[in-house]
C-alpha positions as a Markdown table, in Angstrom:
| # | Residue | x | y | z |
|---|---|---|---|---|
| 1 | Met | 0.0 | 0.0 | 0.0 |
| 2 | Gln | 1.2 | 3.5 | -0.7 |
| 3 | Ile | -0.1 | 6.8 | 0.7 |
| 4 | Arg | 0.9 | 10.2 | -0.7 |
| 5 | Phe | 0.0 | 13.9 | -0.4 |
| 6 | Asp | -1.9 | 15.3 | -3.4 |
| 7 | Arg | -3.2 | 18.9 | -3.5 |
| 8 | Gly | -4.4 | 19.0 | 0.1 |
| 9 | Thr | -5.5 | 15.4 | 0.3 |
| 10 | Ile | -4.0 | 12.0 | 0.8 |
| 11 | Leu | -4.2 | 9.4 | -2.0 |
| 12 | Ile | -4.2 | 5.7 | -1.0 |
| 13 | Asp | -3.1 | 3.1 | -3.5 |
| 14 | Pro | -3.9 | -0.4 | -2.1 |
| 15 | Ser | -1.9 | -2.3 | -4.8 |
| 16 | Arg | -0.6 | -5.6 | -3.6 |
| 17 | Ser | -2.4 | -5.1 | -0.2 |
| 18 | Ser | -5.3 | -7.1 | 1.1 |
| 19 | Val | -6.6 | -4.2 | 3.2 |
| 20 | Asp | -9.9 | -2.6 | 2.2 |
| 21 | Pro | -9.1 | 1.2 | 2.0 |
| 22 | Gly | -12.8 | 2.0 | 2.5 |
| 23 | Lys | -12.5 | 0.8 | 6.1 |
| 24 | Leu | -9.6 | 3.1 | 6.9 |
| 25 | Pro | -10.4 | 6.4 | 8.8 |
| 26 | Gly | -11.5 | 9.3 | 6.6 |
| 27 | Val | -10.9 | 7.4 | 3.3 |
| 28 | Ala | -13.5 | 7.5 | 0.5 |
| 29 | Trp | -13.6 | 6.5 | -3.1 |
| 30 | Asp | -13.0 | 9.3 | -5.6 |
| 31 | Pro | -14.8 | 8.4 | -8.8 |
| 32 | Arg | -13.3 | 11.4 | -10.7 |
| 33 | Val | -9.9 | 9.8 | -10.7 |
| 34 | Arg | -10.9 | 6.3 | -9.7 |
| 35 | Thr | -8.8 | 6.1 | -6.6 |
| 36 | Trp | -9.1 | 6.2 | -2.8 |
| 37 | Arg | -8.7 | 9.6 | -1.1 |
| 38 | Ala | -8.8 | 11.2 | 2.4 |
| 39 | Pro | -8.5 | 14.8 | 3.6 |
| 40 | Ala | -4.9 | 15.6 | 4.5 |
| 41 | Asp | -5.8 | 16.1 | 8.2 |
| 42 | Ala | -6.6 | 12.4 | 8.4 |
| 43 | Tyr | -3.0 | 11.6 | 7.7 |
| 44 | Ala | -1.8 | 11.1 | 11.3 |
| 45 | Thr | -4.8 | 8.9 | 12.2 |
| 46 | Leu | -4.4 | 6.9 | 9.0 |
| 47 | Val | -0.7 | 6.3 | 9.6 |
| 48 | Ala | -1.3 | 5.3 | 13.2 |
| 49 | Arg | -4.0 | 2.8 | 12.1 |
| 50 | Leu | -1.7 | 1.2 | 9.5 |
| 51 | Ser | 1.2 | 1.0 | 11.9 |
| 52 | Asp | -0.8 | -0.4 | 14.8 |
| 53 | Ala | -2.2 | -3.1 | 12.5 |
| 54 | Asp | 1.3 | -3.9 | 11.2 |
| 55 | Ile | 0.2 | -3.1 | 7.6 |
| 56 | Pro | 3.2 | -2.3 | 5.5 |
| 57 | Phe | 2.9 | 1.0 | 3.5 |
| 58 | Ala | 5.1 | 3.4 | 1.6 |
| 59 | Asp | 4.9 | 7.0 | 2.5 |
| 60 | Pro | 6.9 | 9.8 | 0.7 |
| 61 | Thr | 5.7 | 12.5 | 3.1 |
| 62 | Pro | 8.7 | 14.7 | 4.2 |
| 63 | Asp | 10.3 | 14.1 | 7.6 |
| 64 | His | 9.0 | 16.9 | 9.8 |
| 65 | Arg | 11.7 | 16.7 | 12.4 |
| 66 | Thr | 14.0 | 19.7 | 12.7 |
| 67 | Ser | 16.8 | 20.8 | 14.9 |
| 68 | Thr | 16.1 | 23.2 | 17.7 |
| 69 | Thr | 19.6 | 23.4 | 19.0 |
| 70 | Ser | 20.0 | 26.9 | 17.7 |
| 71 | Trp | 16.8 | 28.1 | 19.4 |
| 72 | Ser | 17.0 | 30.6 | 22.2 |
| 73 | Met | 14.0 | 29.5 | 24.4 |
| 74 | Pro | 11.8 | 32.2 | 25.8 |
| 75 | Asp | 11.4 | 32.6 | 29.5 |
| 76 | Leu | 7.8 | 31.6 | 30.3 |
| 77 | Arg | 5.6 | 32.8 | 33.1 |
| 78 | Trp | 3.9 | 30.3 | 35.4 |
| 79 | Tyr | 0.6 | 30.2 | 33.5 |
| 80 | Gln | 2.4 | 29.9 | 30.2 |
| 81 | Arg | 4.3 | 26.9 | 31.4 |
| 82 | Asp | 1.0 | 25.4 | 32.8 |
| 83 | Ala | -0.7 | 26.0 | 29.4 |
| 84 | Leu | 2.1 | 24.4 | 27.5 |
| 85 | Ala | 2.0 | 21.4 | 29.8 |
| 86 | Ala | -1.7 | 21.0 | 29.4 |
| 87 | Trp | -1.4 | 21.1 | 25.7 |
| 88 | Gly | 1.3 | 18.4 | 25.8 |
| 89 | Ala | -0.8 | 16.3 | 28.0 |
| 90 | Ala | -3.6 | 16.5 | 25.4 |
| 91 | Asn | -1.3 | 14.9 | 22.9 |
| 92 | Arg | -0.3 | 18.3 | 21.5 |
| 93 | Arg | -3.7 | 19.0 | 20.1 |
| 94 | Gly | -6.0 | 21.7 | 21.5 |
| 95 | Val | -6.7 | 25.3 | 22.2 |
| 96 | Ile | -5.1 | 27.6 | 24.8 |
| 97 | Ala | -7.3 | 30.6 | 25.8 |
| 98 | Leu | -5.4 | 33.4 | 27.5 |
| 99 | Pro | -6.3 | 37.1 | 27.8 |
| 100 | Thr | -4.9 | 39.7 | 25.3 |
| 101 | Gly | -1.5 | 40.7 | 26.6 |
| 102 | Ala | -0.8 | 37.4 | 28.3 |
| 103 | Gly | 1.9 | 36.3 | 25.8 |
| 104 | Lys | 0.2 | 33.7 | 23.7 |
| 105 | Thr | 2.9 | 34.1 | 21.0 |
| 106 | Met | 5.5 | 33.1 | 23.6 |
| 107 | Val | 3.6 | 30.0 | 24.4 |
| 108 | Ala | 3.5 | 29.2 | 20.6 |
| 109 | Thr | 7.2 | 29.8 | 20.3 |
| 110 | Ala | 7.9 | 27.4 | 23.2 |
| 111 | Ala | 5.5 | 24.8 | 21.7 |
| 112 | Ile | 7.4 | 24.9 | 18.4 |
| 113 | Ala | 10.7 | 24.3 | 20.1 |
| 114 | Ala | 9.3 | 21.6 | 22.3 |
| 115 | Cys | 7.8 | 19.7 | 19.4 |
| 116 | Gly | 11.1 | 19.8 | 17.4 |
| 117 | Val | 9.2 | 19.7 | 14.1 |
| 118 | Thr | 8.5 | 22.1 | 11.2 |
| 119 | Ala | 5.7 | 24.5 | 12.0 |
| 120 | Leu | 3.2 | 26.6 | 10.1 |
| 121 | Cys | 1.7 | 29.6 | 12.0 |
| 122 | Leu | -1.6 | 30.9 | 10.6 |
| 123 | Val | -2.6 | 34.5 | 11.4 |
| 124 | Pro | -5.6 | 36.6 | 10.3 |
| 125 | Thr | -3.9 | 39.8 | 9.0 |
| 126 | Arg | -0.8 | 41.1 | 7.3 |
| 127 | Val | 0.0 | 43.2 | 10.4 |
| 128 | Leu | 0.1 | 40.0 | 12.5 |
| 129 | Leu | 2.2 | 38.2 | 9.8 |
| 130 | Glu | 5.0 | 40.8 | 10.3 |
| 131 | Gln | 4.6 | 40.8 | 14.1 |
| 132 | Trp | 4.8 | 37.0 | 14.4 |
| 133 | Ala | 7.8 | 36.8 | 12.1 |
| 134 | Thr | 9.6 | 39.5 | 14.0 |
| 135 | Val | 9.0 | 37.7 | 17.4 |
| 136 | Leu | 10.0 | 34.3 | 16.0 |
| 137 | Met | 13.2 | 35.7 | 14.5 |
| 138 | Arg | 14.4 | 36.3 | 18.0 |
| 139 | Tyr | 14.4 | 32.5 | 18.7 |
| 140 | Val | 15.0 | 30.8 | 15.3 |
| 141 | Arg | 17.5 | 31.7 | 12.5 |
| 142 | Glu | 15.0 | 31.7 | 9.6 |
| 143 | Val | 11.3 | 32.4 | 9.3 |
| 144 | Gly | 9.3 | 32.0 | 6.1 |
| 145 | Arg | 6.5 | 34.4 | 5.2 |
| 146 | Leu | 3.5 | 33.8 | 3.0 |
| 147 | Gly | 1.4 | 36.9 | 2.6 |
| 148 | Asp | 1.7 | 40.7 | 2.2 |
| 149 | Gly | 3.9 | 40.2 | -0.9 |
| 150 | Glu | 6.2 | 37.6 | 0.7 |
| 151 | Arg | 6.5 | 34.1 | -0.7 |
| 152 | Ser | 9.2 | 32.2 | 1.3 |
| 153 | Val | 8.8 | 28.8 | 3.1 |
| 154 | Ala | 11.1 | 27.7 | 5.9 |
| 155 | Ser | 11.1 | 25.2 | 8.7 |
| 156 | Val | 9.1 | 27.8 | 10.6 |
| 157 | Thr | 6.7 | 29.7 | 8.4 |
| 158 | Val | 4.0 | 32.3 | 9.1 |
| 159 | Ala | 1.1 | 32.7 | 6.7 |
| 160 | Thr | -2.1 | 34.8 | 6.6 |
| 161 | Tyr | -5.3 | 32.9 | 6.4 |
| 162 | Ala | -5.9 | 34.2 | 2.9 |
| 163 | Ser | -2.4 | 33.1 | 1.7 |
| 164 | Ala | -2.8 | 29.7 | 3.3 |
| 165 | Ile | -5.8 | 28.9 | 1.2 |
| 166 | Thr | -3.6 | 29.2 | -1.9 |
| 167 | Trp | -0.5 | 27.6 | -0.5 |
| 168 | Ala | -1.9 | 24.6 | 1.5 |
| 169 | Pro | -2.5 | 22.4 | -1.5 |
| 170 | Arg | 1.2 | 22.7 | -2.4 |
| 171 | Ile | 2.9 | 22.7 | 1.0 |
| 172 | Gly | 0.4 | 21.0 | 3.3 |
| 173 | Asp | 2.7 | 18.0 | 3.8 |
| 174 | Arg | 5.7 | 20.0 | 4.9 |
| 175 | Phe | 4.7 | 20.8 | 8.5 |
| 176 | Gly | 4.4 | 18.6 | 11.6 |
| 177 | Leu | 2.7 | 21.4 | 13.7 |
| 178 | Val | 0.2 | 24.0 | 12.8 |
| 179 | Val | -0.4 | 27.0 | 15.1 |
| 180 | Val | -3.6 | 29.0 | 14.6 |
| 181 | Asp | -3.6 | 32.5 | 16.1 |
| 182 | Glu | -7.0 | 34.1 | 16.8 |
| 183 | Ala | -8.4 | 30.6 | 16.6 |
| 184 | His | -12.0 | 31.7 | 17.3 |
| 185 | His | -12.0 | 32.5 | 13.5 |
| 186 | Val | -11.8 | 28.8 | 12.6 |
| 187 | Gly | -14.7 | 28.0 | 10.4 |
| 188 | Ala | -15.2 | 31.6 | 9.4 |
| 189 | Gly | -12.2 | 33.9 | 8.7 |
| 190 | Cys | -9.9 | 30.9 | 8.8 |
| 191 | Pro | -11.8 | 28.4 | 6.6 |
| 192 | Gly | -11.8 | 24.8 | 7.9 |
| 193 | Glu | -10.7 | 23.6 | 4.5 |
| 194 | Val | -7.3 | 25.2 | 5.1 |
| 195 | Leu | -6.8 | 23.0 | 8.1 |
| 196 | Glu | -8.1 | 20.0 | 6.3 |
| 197 | Met | -5.4 | 20.4 | 3.7 |
| 198 | Leu | -2.6 | 20.1 | 6.3 |
| 199 | Val | -1.1 | 16.8 | 7.5 |
| 200 | Ala | 0.2 | 18.2 | 10.8 |
| 201 | Lys | -0.6 | 16.0 | 13.7 |
| 202 | Ala | 0.2 | 18.6 | 16.3 |
| 203 | Arg | -2.2 | 21.5 | 16.4 |
| 204 | Leu | -2.3 | 24.5 | 18.7 |
| 205 | Gly | -5.0 | 27.1 | 18.7 |
| 206 | Leu | -4.6 | 30.5 | 20.5 |
| 207 | Thr | -7.4 | 32.8 | 21.4 |
| 208 | Ala | -8.4 | 35.3 | 24.1 |
| 209 | Thr | -12.1 | 34.7 | 23.4 |
| 210 | Pro | -13.1 | 31.0 | 22.8 |
| 211 | Pro | -16.1 | 30.8 | 20.5 |
| 212 | Leu | -19.5 | 29.3 | 21.3 |
| 213 | Asp | -22.0 | 27.1 | 19.5 |
| 214 | Glu | -21.1 | 26.1 | 15.9 |
| 215 | Ala | -17.8 | 27.9 | 15.9 |
| 216 | Ala | -16.7 | 25.9 | 18.9 |
| 217 | Val | -17.6 | 22.7 | 17.1 |
| 218 | Ala | -15.5 | 23.7 | 14.1 |
| 219 | Leu | -12.6 | 24.7 | 16.3 |
| 220 | Glu | -12.6 | 21.4 | 18.1 |
| 221 | Arg | -12.9 | 19.4 | 14.9 |
| 222 | His | -10.0 | 21.1 | 13.2 |
| 223 | Val | -7.7 | 22.0 | 16.1 |
| 224 | Gly | -8.9 | 20.3 | 19.3 |
| 225 | Pro | -10.7 | 21.1 | 22.5 |
| 226 | Ile | -9.8 | 23.9 | 24.9 |
| 227 | Val | -7.1 | 22.4 | 27.1 |
| 228 | Tyr | -6.2 | 25.5 | 29.2 |
| 229 | Ala | -8.1 | 28.8 | 29.8 |
| 230 | Leu | -7.6 | 31.9 | 32.0 |
| 231 | Ala | -9.7 | 35.1 | 32.0 |
| 232 | Ile | -8.6 | 38.7 | 32.5 |
| 233 | Asp | -9.5 | 38.6 | 36.2 |
| 234 | Asp | -7.2 | 35.6 | 36.7 |
| 235 | Leu | -4.1 | 37.7 | 35.8 |
| 236 | Val | -4.9 | 41.3 | 36.5 |
| 237 | Gly | -2.5 | 42.6 | 39.2 |
| 238 | Asp | -0.2 | 39.7 | 38.5 |
| 239 | Ser | 0.8 | 39.3 | 34.9 |
| 240 | Leu | -1.6 | 42.0 | 33.5 |
| 241 | Ala | -1.8 | 45.6 | 34.6 |
| 242 | Asp | -4.7 | 46.7 | 36.9 |
| 243 | Phe | -7.2 | 48.9 | 35.1 |
| 244 | Asp | -10.2 | 51.1 | 35.5 |
| 245 | Leu | -13.2 | 51.1 | 33.2 |
| 246 | Val | -14.9 | 54.5 | 32.9 |
| 247 | Thr | -18.1 | 55.0 | 31.0 |
| 248 | Ile | -18.7 | 58.6 | 29.8 |
| 249 | Pro | -22.3 | 59.4 | 28.8 |
| 250 | Ile | -22.6 | 61.3 | 25.5 |
| 251 | Arg | -25.5 | 63.5 | 24.5 |
| 252 | Leu | -26.6 | 64.0 | 20.9 |
| 253 | Gly | -27.2 | 67.6 | 19.7 |
| 254 | Arg | -30.8 | 68.6 | 18.8 |
| 255 | Asp | -30.4 | 68.0 | 15.1 |
| 256 | Glu | -28.4 | 64.7 | 15.7 |
| 257 | Arg | -31.1 | 63.5 | 18.0 |
| 258 | Ala | -33.9 | 64.3 | 15.6 |
| 259 | Arg | -32.2 | 62.5 | 12.7 |
| 260 | Tyr | -31.3 | 59.5 | 15.0 |
| 261 | Asp | -34.9 | 59.2 | 16.3 |
| 262 | Ala | -36.4 | 59.4 | 12.8 |
| 263 | Ala | -34.0 | 56.8 | 11.4 |
| 264 | Arg | -34.5 | 54.5 | 14.4 |
| 265 | Ala | -38.3 | 54.7 | 14.1 |
| 266 | Val | -38.2 | 53.6 | 10.5 |
| 267 | Phe | -36.0 | 50.6 | 11.3 |
| 268 | Ala | -37.8 | 49.7 | 14.5 |
| 269 | Thr | -41.2 | 49.7 | 12.8 |
| 270 | Ala | -40.0 | 47.4 | 10.0 |
| 271 | Phe | -38.2 | 45.1 | 12.4 |
| 272 | Ala | -41.1 | 44.8 | 14.8 |
| 273 | Ser | -43.4 | 43.9 | 11.8 |
| 274 | Phe | -40.9 | 41.2 | 10.7 |
| 275 | Gln | -40.7 | 39.7 | 14.2 |
| 276 | Arg | -44.5 | 39.5 | 14.4 |
| 277 | Ala | -44.6 | 37.6 | 11.1 |
| 278 | Ser | -41.5 | 35.5 | 11.9 |
| 279 | Pro | -41.3 | 34.9 | 15.7 |
| 280 | Gly | -37.9 | 33.9 | 16.8 |
| 281 | Ala | -36.1 | 35.0 | 13.6 |
| 282 | Asp | -32.8 | 36.7 | 14.1 |
| 283 | Trp | -31.1 | 39.8 | 12.6 |
| 284 | Gln | -29.5 | 37.9 | 9.7 |
| 285 | Ala | -32.9 | 36.6 | 8.7 |
| 286 | Phe | -34.4 | 40.1 | 8.8 |
| 287 | Ala | -31.5 | 41.5 | 6.7 |
| 288 | Arg | -32.0 | 38.8 | 4.0 |
| 289 | Ala | -35.8 | 39.4 | 3.9 |
| 290 | Ala | -35.4 | 43.2 | 3.9 |
| 291 | Met | -33.4 | 43.2 | 0.7 |
| 292 | Arg | -36.4 | 41.8 | -1.2 |
| 293 | Ser | -38.6 | 44.9 | -0.8 |
| 294 | Glu | -38.3 | 48.6 | -1.1 |
| 295 | Ala | -39.6 | 49.1 | 2.5 |
| 296 | Gly | -37.1 | 46.6 | 3.8 |
| 297 | Arg | -34.2 | 48.3 | 2.0 |
| 298 | Glu | -35.3 | 51.6 | 3.4 |
| 299 | Ala | -35.3 | 50.0 | 6.9 |
| 300 | Ile | -31.7 | 48.8 | 6.4 |
| 301 | Ala | -30.6 | 52.2 | 5.2 |
| 302 | Ala | -32.2 | 53.8 | 8.2 |
| 303 | Trp | -30.4 | 51.4 | 10.5 |
| 304 | Arg | -27.1 | 52.3 | 8.8 |
| 305 | Thr | -27.9 | 56.0 | 9.2 |
| 306 | Ser | -28.6 | 55.6 | 12.9 |
| 307 | Arg | -25.3 | 53.8 | 13.3 |
| 308 | Glu | -23.4 | 56.5 | 11.5 |
| 309 | Ile | -24.9 | 59.2 | 13.7 |
| 310 | Leu | -23.7 | 57.4 | 16.8 |
| 311 | Ser | -20.2 | 56.7 | 15.5 |
| 312 | Tyr | -18.8 | 60.2 | 16.0 |
| 313 | Pro | -21.3 | 62.9 | 17.0 |
| 314 | Ala | -20.2 | 66.3 | 18.1 |
| 315 | Asp | -20.1 | 65.5 | 21.8 |
| 316 | Lys | -17.9 | 62.5 | 21.2 |
| 317 | Arg | -15.6 | 64.8 | 19.3 |
| 318 | Arg | -15.5 | 67.2 | 22.3 |
| 319 | Val | -14.9 | 64.4 | 24.9 |
| 320 | Leu | -12.2 | 62.7 | 22.8 |
| 321 | Arg | -10.3 | 66.0 | 22.5 |
| 322 | Glu | -10.6 | 66.6 | 26.3 |
| 323 | Leu | -9.4 | 63.1 | 27.1 |
| 324 | Leu | -6.4 | 63.3 | 24.9 |
| 325 | Val | -5.4 | 66.7 | 26.4 |
| 326 | Arg | -5.9 | 65.2 | 29.9 |
| 327 | His | -3.7 | 62.3 | 29.1 |
| 328 | Ala | -1.2 | 64.2 | 26.9 |
| 329 | Asn | 1.7 | 62.5 | 28.7 |
| 330 | His | 0.3 | 59.0 | 28.2 |
| 331 | Arg | 0.1 | 56.8 | 25.1 |
| 332 | Ala | -3.4 | 56.2 | 24.0 |
| 333 | Leu | -5.2 | 53.9 | 21.6 |
| 334 | Val | -8.5 | 55.2 | 20.1 |
| 335 | Phe | -10.9 | 52.6 | 18.8 |
| 336 | Thr | -13.7 | 53.4 | 16.3 |
| 337 | Arg | -16.5 | 51.5 | 14.7 |
| 338 | Asp | -15.3 | 51.9 | 11.1 |
| 339 | Asn | -12.4 | 53.1 | 8.9 |
| 340 | Arg | -14.4 | 56.2 | 7.9 |
| 341 | Thr | -14.4 | 57.4 | 11.5 |
| 342 | Thr | -10.8 | 56.4 | 11.9 |
| 343 | Tyr | -9.6 | 58.6 | 9.1 |
| 344 | Glu | -11.9 | 61.4 | 10.2 |
| 345 | Ile | -10.3 | 61.4 | 13.7 |
| 346 | Ala | -6.8 | 61.1 | 12.2 |
| 347 | Arg | -7.4 | 64.2 | 10.0 |
| 348 | Glu | -8.9 | 66.3 | 12.8 |
| 349 | Leu | -6.4 | 65.5 | 15.5 |
| 350 | Leu | -3.4 | 64.8 | 13.4 |
| 351 | Val | -2.8 | 61.4 | 14.8 |
| 352 | Phe | -1.7 | 58.1 | 13.1 |
| 353 | Pro | -4.4 | 55.8 | 11.7 |
| 354 | Ile | -3.8 | 52.1 | 11.6 |
| 355 | Thr | -5.9 | 50.2 | 9.0 |
| 356 | His | -5.5 | 47.3 | 6.7 |
| 357 | Glu | -5.3 | 49.7 | 3.8 |
| 358 | Ile | -2.0 | 51.3 | 5.0 |
| 359 | Gly | 1.2 | 49.8 | 3.7 |
| 360 | Arg | 3.6 | 47.7 | 5.8 |
| 361 | Lys | 6.4 | 50.3 | 5.9 |
| 362 | Glu | 4.1 | 53.2 | 6.9 |
| 363 | Arg | 2.3 | 51.0 | 9.5 |
| 364 | Ala | 5.6 | 49.9 | 11.0 |
| 365 | Ala | 6.9 | 53.5 | 11.1 |
| 366 | Ala | 3.8 | 54.6 | 13.0 |
| 367 | Leu | 4.0 | 51.8 | 15.5 |
| 368 | Glu | 7.7 | 52.5 | 16.0 |
| 369 | Arg | 7.0 | 56.2 | 16.7 |
| 370 | Phe | 4.3 | 55.2 | 19.1 |
| 371 | Ser | 6.6 | 52.7 | 20.9 |
| 372 | Ser | 9.4 | 55.3 | 21.2 |
| 373 | Gly | 7.1 | 58.0 | 22.5 |
| 374 | Glu | 7.5 | 60.2 | 19.6 |
| 375 | Ala | 3.8 | 59.8 | 18.9 |
| 376 | Asn | 1.3 | 59.4 | 21.7 |
| 377 | Val | -1.9 | 58.4 | 19.9 |
| 378 | Leu | -3.0 | 55.7 | 17.4 |
| 379 | Val | -6.5 | 55.4 | 16.1 |
| 380 | Ser | -8.0 | 52.2 | 14.5 |
| 381 | Ala | -11.2 | 50.4 | 13.7 |
| 382 | Gln | -10.1 | 46.8 | 13.6 |
| 383 | Val | -6.4 | 46.3 | 13.1 |
| 384 | Leu | -5.6 | 46.9 | 16.8 |
| 385 | Asp | -8.4 | 44.6 | 18.0 |
| 386 | Glu | -6.6 | 41.4 | 17.3 |
| 387 | Gly | -3.1 | 40.4 | 18.4 |
| 388 | Leu | -1.1 | 43.5 | 17.4 |
| 389 | Asp | 1.4 | 44.1 | 20.2 |
| 390 | Val | 1.5 | 47.7 | 21.5 |
| 391 | Pro | 2.9 | 47.3 | 25.0 |
| 392 | Ala | 3.5 | 51.0 | 25.5 |
| 393 | Ala | -0.2 | 51.8 | 25.5 |
| 394 | Glu | -1.7 | 53.0 | 28.8 |
| 395 | Ile | -5.0 | 54.5 | 27.8 |
| 396 | Ala | -7.8 | 53.1 | 25.6 |
| 397 | Ile | -10.7 | 55.2 | 24.4 |
| 398 | Val | -13.6 | 53.4 | 22.8 |
| 399 | Val | -15.3 | 55.9 | 20.6 |
| 400 | Gly | -17.4 | 53.3 | 18.8 |
| 401 | Gly | -17.7 | 49.6 | 18.3 |
| 402 | Ser | -20.0 | 46.7 | 17.9 |
| 403 | Ala | -21.8 | 44.8 | 20.6 |
| 404 | Ser | -19.2 | 42.0 | 20.5 |
| 405 | Ala | -17.9 | 41.1 | 23.9 |
| 406 | Arg | -15.0 | 39.3 | 22.2 |
| 407 | Arg | -13.8 | 42.4 | 20.4 |
| 408 | His | -14.2 | 44.5 | 23.6 |
| 409 | Val | -12.0 | 42.1 | 25.6 |
| 410 | Gln | -9.4 | 42.2 | 22.8 |
| 411 | Arg | -9.4 | 46.0 | 22.7 |
| 412 | Ile | -9.1 | 46.3 | 26.5 |
| 413 | Gly | -6.2 | 43.8 | 26.4 |
| 414 | Arg | -4.2 | 46.2 | 24.3 |
| 415 | Val | -3.5 | 48.4 | 27.3 |
| 416 | Leu | -3.0 | 45.6 | 29.9 |
| 417 | Arg | 0.6 | 44.8 | 29.1 |
| 418 | Pro | 2.3 | 44.9 | 32.6 |
| 419 | Ala | 4.8 | 47.6 | 33.6 |
| 420 | Pro | 6.0 | 48.6 | 37.1 |
| 421 | Gly | 3.4 | 50.8 | 38.8 |
| 422 | Lys | 1.1 | 50.8 | 35.7 |
| 423 | Arg | -2.6 | 51.2 | 36.1 |
| 424 | Ala | -4.4 | 51.4 | 32.7 |
| 425 | Arg | -7.6 | 53.3 | 32.1 |
| 426 | Val | -10.3 | 52.4 | 29.5 |
| 427 | Tyr | -12.9 | 55.0 | 28.5 |
| 428 | Glu | -16.1 | 54.1 | 26.8 |
| 429 | Leu | -18.0 | 56.9 | 25.1 |
| 430 | Thr | -21.6 | 55.9 | 25.1 |
| 431 | Val | -24.5 | 57.9 | 23.6 |
| 432 | Ser | -27.4 | 58.0 | 26.1 |
| 433 | Asp | -30.8 | 56.8 | 25.1 |
| 434 | Ser | -29.5 | 54.9 | 22.0 |
| 435 | Met | -28.3 | 51.6 | 20.7 |
| 436 | Asp | -24.9 | 52.5 | 22.1 |
| 437 | Val | -26.2 | 51.7 | 25.6 |
| 438 | Asp | -27.3 | 48.2 | 24.7 |
| 439 | Asp | -24.1 | 47.6 | 22.8 |
| 440 | Ala | -22.0 | 48.7 | 25.7 |
| 441 | Arg | -24.0 | 46.4 | 28.1 |
| 442 | Arg | -23.4 | 43.4 | 25.9 |
| 443 | Arg | -19.7 | 44.2 | 25.4 |
| 444 | Gly | -19.3 | 44.5 | 29.2 |
| 445 | Arg | -20.3 | 40.9 | 29.8 |
| 446 | Gly | -16.8 | 39.9 | 28.6 |
| 447 | Ile | -15.1 | 41.7 | 31.5 |
| 448 | Arg | -17.7 | 42.5 | 34.1 |
| 449 | Gly | -16.4 | 41.6 | 37.6 |
| 450 | Val | -12.8 | 42.3 | 36.7 |
| 451 | Thr | -12.6 | 45.7 | 38.2 |
| 452 | Gly | -14.8 | 48.5 | 39.4 |
| 453 | Glu | -16.9 | 50.0 | 36.6 |
| 454 | His | -18.1 | 53.5 | 37.0 |
| 455 | Ser | -19.3 | 56.6 | 35.1 |
| 456 | Ala | -17.7 | 59.9 | 34.7 |
């Protein structure tokens, strides 16, 4: 019998073997090419089954073992060591959930060294591609990059999710370990088919916010179960900085309020009518149904208008300016709902915007100026939400955002990197008597109980 990697799958040739391939795990007949085939992620199980049954087979898959003698191992904190041990005890397959700022990249680096095999690290953005490569270069001589114009493969390679879709059919047999950063995206931003095209037996997922429901099922299927988890309140005051969460009520001006209430009324009327006709239907169902009628499209447009009014009204402008003056000697991150608001704030206040649209060199220069203290403010809608390391940040100002508790936890984590005597402060600017209040309440579920929450 022979097994071999083929474009993200495993081909099984049973020639001169009495074994029925159809009884092997994950194997099915492919009538297109008249051969037996299995997804690449069934490779480890398939090999184990053949070996345990003493069934001889030929396997041209590359040897994944690699030397780690040149590695400079990172010093791990107590919980990082515990997390790595838990992952090892789970047969090196599973998810580690640690708060933003708790050093998940260091855990991954130690895992790569401990396994002693080739590794592919998957990240969601070009920004994180560069950050991961930079961190790994401190511990290993060569790091490959796939994404953001880079096309190099090494024993340790970092790839964006988007690039991995293209490259996995060609290089899916070269790695013994796959690390998935921001693993809550598995099944969505990181398509499951990417992980199905990799033969890697060892799989490590990293996230600050483990998913629920269907996303959790996809994550366990492709990476493994949660093997270790800590929340923000487990580490605040120890390995994360203490922080205060301050909610600042925002009032709409007369014209803003009139436009908001009018738009909200159009949307609310249509949504209430839809719910009466379709009890239990969710927002996605409403959005799909709305696009089939003129009234529905008007309701969606009204919803967007109401969101735009809340994103950056005059009072948020005033409060943001006051906060940045008050904290002129601190480094602050400003979070917005969308890139339009990000660029608007950047133009008004002459601060650096960080978006996916900005080139790598310009982005790196802005982050370097922020890190050195030459610049004190960065503003972003999404890029700073996930993974990006900005340890110098002390103040977070949430001008706008979704109701996602996951995103809120990630944003707060940006300012929780520990430093002697550091106490971070997080400001939420929330428009009174609006959707902002409900969104803030839902976001707060991710951190409530961590520290005293109060208004200003």
